[in-house]
Backbone as CSV, one residue per row, in Angstrom:
resi,resn,N_x,N_y,N_z,CA_x,CA_y,CA_z,C_x,C_y,C_z
1,UNK,7.084,-5.025,-4.650,6.742,-3.816,-3.945,7.923,-2.849,-3.948
2,UNK,9.106,-3.385,-3.887,10.281,-2.507,-3.849,10.341,-1.635,-5.100
3,UNK,10.063,-2.203,-6.251,10.119,-1.447,-7.498,8.951,-0.463,-7.598
4,UNK,7.777,-0.872,-7.149,6.641,0.044,-7.122,6.942,1.235,-6.221
5,UNK,7.507,0.949,-5.057,7.831,2.024,-4.123,8.891,2.955,-4.708
6,UNK,9.872,2.408,-5.396,10.922,3.226,-5.994,10.364,4.285,-6.929
7,UNK,9.376,3.934,-7.720,8.739,4.900,-8.615,7.760,5.805,-7.874
8,UNK,7.051,5.248,-6.926,6.043,5.983,-6.166,6.667,7.094,-5.329
9,UNK,7.813,6.851,-4.760,8.436,7.845,-3.871,8.938,9.067,-4.623
10,UNK,9.122,8.960,-5.928,9.514,10.124,-6.717,8.409,11.179,-6.698
11,UNK,7.177,10.719,-6.598,6.030,11.630,-6.573,5.530,11.899,-5.160
12,UNK,5.746,10.959,-4.255,5.201,11.060,-2.902,6.304,10.745,-1.890
13,UNK,7.178,11.674,-1.686,8.293,11.461,-0.770,7.894,11.677,0.684
14,UNK,8.763,11.298,1.560,8.539,11.517,2.987,8.533,10.218,3.768
15,UNK,9.095,10.289,4.953,9.215,9.104,5.800,7.857,8.597,6.288
16,UNK,6.937,9.515,6.593,5.620,9.100,7.093,4.826,8.353,6.018
17,UNK,4.891,8.847,4.792,4.200,8.158,3.689,4.833,6.803,3.416
18,UNK,6.147,6.739,3.495,6.844,5.473,3.277,6.389,4.432,4.292
19,UNK,6.365,4.811,5.558,5.945,3.874,6.610,4.496,3.436,6.412
20,UNK,3.623,4.374,6.087,2.204,4.037,5.889,2.024,3.077,4.719
21,UNK,2.764,3.304,3.647,2.657,2.424,2.485,3.157,1.022,2.803
22,UNK,4.279,0.923,3.480,4.830,-0.403,3.793,3.975,-1.151,4.807
23,UNK,3.312,-0.445,5.700,2.384,-1.107,6.628,1.227,-1.720,5.843
24,UNK,0.722,-0.984,4.859,-0.355,-1.519,4.013,0.140,-2.705,3.194
25,UNK,1.360,-2.637,2.708,1.905,-3.726,1.895,2.106,-4.994,2.724
26,UNK,2.463,-4.840,3.985,2.713,-5.998,4.851,1.452,-6.547,5.509
27,UNK,0.344,-5.838,5.389,-0.909,-6.272,6.017,-1.322,-7.641,5.462
28,UNK,-1.694,-8.541,6.363,-2.043,-9.898,5.936,-3.550,-10.164,5.943
29,UNK,-4.312,-9.288,6.559,-5.763,-9.459,6.583,-6.428,-8.228,5.967
30,UNK,-7.649,-8.397,5.512,-8.363,-7.291,4.880,-8.636,-6.136,5.855
31,UNK,-9.085,-6.401,7.090,-9.298,-5.284,8.026,-8.001,-4.523,8.337
32,UNK,-6.923,-5.241,8.477,-5.629,-4.609,8.731,-5.221,-3.742,7.537
33,UNK,-5.460,-4.235,6.325,-5.152,-3.495,5.115,-6.002,-2.227,5.018
34,UNK,-7.299,-2.338,5.287,-8.184,-1.181,5.206,-7.778,-0.096,6.197
35,UNK,-7.393,-0.497,7.396,-6.932,0.468,8.409,-5.671,1.171,7.931
36,UNK,-4.738,0.421,7.369,-3.495,1.003,6.871,-3.766,1.969,5.721
37,UNK,-4.715,1.630,4.863,-5.042,2.512,3.744,-5.741,3.786,4.224
38,UNK,-6.540,3.686,5.274,-7.156,4.881,5.861,-6.078,5.820,6.401
39,UNK,-5.071,5.243,7.043,-3.971,6.044,7.565,-3.197,6.713,6.431
40,UNK,-2.991,5.997,5.337,-2.309,6.564,4.179,-3.135,7.704,3.583
41,UNK,-4.450,7.524,3.528,-5.331,8.554,2.978,-5.287,9.824,3.821
42,UNK,-5.170,9.674,5.137,-5.077,10.842,6.019,-3.796,11.636,5.749
43,UNK,-2.743,10.940,5.386,-1.470,11.601,5.119,-1.454,12.268,3.744
44,UNK,-1.965,11.574,2.726,-1.959,12.117,1.365,-3.024,11.421,0.535
45,UNK,-4.044,12.168,0.183,-5.121,11.580,-0.611,-4.657,11.240,-2.026
46,UNK,-3.747,12.026,-2.563,-3.217,11.759,-3.899,-2.423,10.449,-3.922
47,UNK,-1.591,10.224,-2.909,-0.823,8.979,-2.816,-1.759,7.786,-2.624
48,UNK,-2.783,7.961,-1.790,-3.760,6.898,-1.552,-4.480,6.536,-2.844
49,UNK,-4.907,7.558,-3.593,-5.643,7.325,-4.843,-4.779,6.549,-5.836
50,UNK,-3.510,6.898,-5.924,-2.610,6.209,-6.850,-2.485,4.721,-6.506
51,UNK,-2.399,4.395,-5.224,-2.258,2.991,-4.824,-3.568,2.224,-4.945
52,UNK,-4.706,2.884,-4.776,-5.981,2.181,-4.912,-6.285,1.846,-6.371
53,UNK,-5.642,2.525,-7.301,-5.840,2.217,-8.718,-5.148,0.923,-9.129
54,UNK,-4.197,0.465,-8.335,-3.498,-0.793,-8.612,-4.267,-1.962,-8.007
55,UNK,-4.151,-3.112,-8.602,-4.746,-4.315,-8.047,-4.050,-4.643,-6.730
56,UNK,-4.827,-4.919,-5.702,-4.254,-5.166,-4.374,-3.309,-6.353,-4.395
57,UNK,-3.627,-7.352,-5.180,-2.777,-8.537,-5.261,-1.395,-8.266,-5.834
58,UNK,-1.219,-7.115,-6.458,0.095,-6.755,-7.011,1.082,-6.333,-5.939
59,UNK,0.572,-5.782,-4.825,1.508,-5.150,-3.902,1.238,-5.375,-2.421
60,UNK,0.129,-5.956,-2.043,-0.151,-6.167,-0.626,-0.369,-7.647,-0.324
61,UNK,0.159,-8.095,0.782,-0.006,-9.497,1.177,-1.469,-9.861,1.379
62,UNK,-2.284,-8.883,1.771,-3.698,-9.180,2.007,-4.429,-9.549,0.723
63,UNK,-3.864,-9.194,-0.422,-4.504,-9.499,-1.698,-3.988,-10.776,-2.350
64,UNK,-2.998,-11.407,-1.737,-2.452,-12.643,-2.316,-3.423,-13.804,-2.109
65,UNK,-3.441,-14.699,-3.038,-4.288,-15.873,-2.926,-3.678,-16.860,-1.927
66,UNK,-4.525,-17.500,-1.153,-4.056,-18.506,-0.203,-4.078,-19.895,-0.829
67,UNK,-4.500,-19.970,-2.093,-4.626,-21.254,-2.755,-3.551,-21.494,-3.814
68,UNK,-2.398,-20.894,-3.660,-1.333,-21.104,-4.626,-0.635,-22.435,-4.369
69,UNK,-0.055,-22.967,-5.390,0.625,-24.259,-5.271,2.095,-24.075,-4.972
């Protein structure tokens, strides 16, 4: 996530967007993730669209498999 954010912030700067993105990345449940993404969308629809194009499992805890060894 750190590397994704490093590139993402070049296009979508600002402390509020940073906090919203990291809240979504740290979300551990699907409802918590959806709420965080709604908040991100309210701040910047372009930033939200860019993150929704990525696979959730790449950057958010809510998308990680619970069946890993």
